[in-house]
C-alpha positions in Angstrom: 29.8 -8.7 62.7 27.5 -7.6 60.0 28.1 -5.8 56.7 27.7 -2.1 56.6 25.2 -0.7 54.2 26.9 0.6 51.2 30.1 -1.1 51.8 29.6 -3.7 48.9 27.7 -3.0 45.9 25.4 -5.6 44.4 25.8 -6.3 40.7 22.5 -6.2 38.9 21.8 -6.8 35.2 22.3 -3.0 34.5 25.6 -2.9 36.4 27.4 -5.8 35.0 29.7 -3.6 32.8 31.1 -2.0 35.9 31.7 -5.3 37.7 33.6 -6.6 34.6 35.7 -3.5 34.6 36.4 -3.9 38.3 37.5 -7.5 37.8 39.9 -6.5 34.9 41.3 -3.5 36.8 44.4 -5.3 38.1 45.3 -6.2 34.6 46.3 -2.6 33.9 49.5 -3.1 35.8 52.1 -4.7 33.5 53.9 -6.7 36.3 50.6 -8.2 37.4 49.6 -8.9 33.7 52.9 -10.7 33.0 52.6 -12.8 36.1 48.9 -13.7 35.4 49.7 -14.5 31.8 52.6 -16.6 32.9 50.4 -18.6 35.3 47.7 -19.0 32.6 50.3 -20.5 30.2 51.6 -22.7 32.9 48.3 -24.2 33.7 47.3 -24.7 30.1 50.8 -26.4 29.5 50.2 -28.8 32.5 46.8 -29.8 31.1 48.3 -30.3 27.7 51.1 -32.4 29.1 48.7 -34.8 30.8 46.7 -35.3 27.6 49.8 -35.6 25.4 51.3 -38.3 27.6 48.0 -40.3 27.6 47.8 -40.0 23.9 51.4 -41.0 23.5 51.1 -44.2 25.6 47.7 -45.4 24.3 49.0 -47.7 21.6 51.4 -49.4 24.0 50.7 -52.5 26.0 49.9 -52.1 29.8 48.8 -48.4 29.2 47.1 -47.8 32.6 50.1 -48.5 34.7 52.5 -46.6 32.4 50.2 -43.5 32.4 49.8 -43.8 36.2 53.6 -44.0 36.6 54.4 -41.1 34.5 51.7 -38.8 36.0 52.8 -39.9 39.5 56.4 -39.1 38.8 55.3 -35.7 37.5 53.2 -35.0 40.6 55.9 -36.1 42.9 58.3 -33.6 41.5 55.7 -30.8 42.3 55.1 -32.1 45.7 58.8 -32.3 46.7 59.4 -28.9 45.4 56.5 -27.5 47.4 57.8 -29.0 50.5 61.2 -27.5 50.0 59.8 -24.1 49.0 57.5 -24.2 52.1 60.4 -24.9 54.4 62.5 -22.1 52.7 59.6 -19.6 53.1 59.2 -20.5 56.7 62.9 -20.0 57.4 62.9 -16.5 55.8 60.8 -14.0 57.7 
């Protein structure tokens, strides 16, 4: 199974503007743009949460175990919700 000639364009240095426009093309749709921005804010917030918890717990004794406990509890919530969401998605076809 090979690629057909002309099926995919290669991006050269002179064609990078077209490649960037093609990447940004889905952002023209407002629903996609809202979803993408929501995911971006969510990812940034998750990263800031981990840093903020670490900075909050640094002056306390036994820092490593407390940071580990808080981040593990946070991850456990995500894991459990993924399991239930996966089961729910499998039930609805």
